[in-house]
N, C-alpha and C positions, 0 to 999 in steps of 0.2 A: 537832645540835653545838650546845652552846651558846657565844654568843660575847658579849665585853663590848663594850657599844655606849654611845655619849652617851645620856644619859635627859634631862638639864636642863642648861639654859646660861644665866648671867646674864651680859651681854655688856657690857665697856666700862663696868662698875660702877665707883665712886670710893670708895676707901678714905677715911673721915671720920675717923679716930680709929683709935688704936693704944694698948694698954693690956698692957705687959710684965708685969705685976703678975699680970695673970688666968691662970688655970692652962692656959689653951687653948683654941681654937676659933676661928670667925670669925662676928659676930654681923650678921643680916642680918634686917631688917623682915619682919615676919608678910607682909605683903601682897607682898613681893618673892617671898618664898620661896612663897607660894601660887600665883603667877602663874607660877613657875618648876618649879612642882610638884617641890619640895625638901622632905624631910621632917627633922623636929628630930631632932638626931643622926647624919645622914647625912653620909657620909664625901664629902668633897669636895675637888676639884683646885683650887687657887687659882694662877693666871697672870698675872704682872703684865706689863701691856703696857707700861708705863714702862721697868723695871729687867730685865726679862726673868728675874726669879725664880720659882720655882715651889715648892709645896709642899701637902701634903695635910694636911686637917685635918677637922673635922666642923662643920656647920650648928648654929647656936646662934639661936633662934628670939627677935628683938627686937620692940620695941613697932612696930605698925604706921604708917604712915604720916610716919615721923621721916626717911628717907632715910637714916639712920646705918647704915653697915657699918663696923664695929670689927673689926679685926686683933688678936687676943688672944694672950697668951703669947709665946713666943721668937719665934712667927712674926711678930711684930710688928717684930722685928730686921732681917726680910727684907723684909716687904712694909710700907711706911710711908706714914702718912697722905698724902694728895692722890695716891697712885698710882691709875691705872686699871688694872682686873684685870676677867679672865675666872673666874667660878667654875663649876666644872664636875663634875656627877655621872654615874655610868656605872651601866649594869644590864647582868644577863647574861641572854639569851634565846636562843631557837632561832629564832626569827623576827624580823625587822627591827624595830626600835622607832623611831617617829615621835618625835625628841625634842622637847622644849618649849624654847623660845628664848624671851627677852625681851633688848632692848637699852634700856641705860639712858643718859641724858645727864649731865650734871655733878654734878647735884643728886639724883640715882639714882633718877629719874622714869622711868618707862616709857614710850619712845618709840616702839617696833615690838615 
């Protein structure tokens, strides 16, 4: 039986900017995406630790090493610059998935 399970998680990342004019998505630096096993265009659930807002969008690859996590489109009205978030993706499998998890500091550097 296929079960939806957590595949990837970036915990306590900081939204560094919002751009309501962009068509949509969340931009995540390439190095963080690779460390968390997120794919370009992958559907993600973004949950704000700060406000409690939650939304689904897709991951857009940003320049590596910048620490910039940018909330784009209308989602920038729900989750704003300076909010701490958890970014998660899920997969379906009939066997348990061991998720890739990373934790970030306020500069979006990986601390574990």
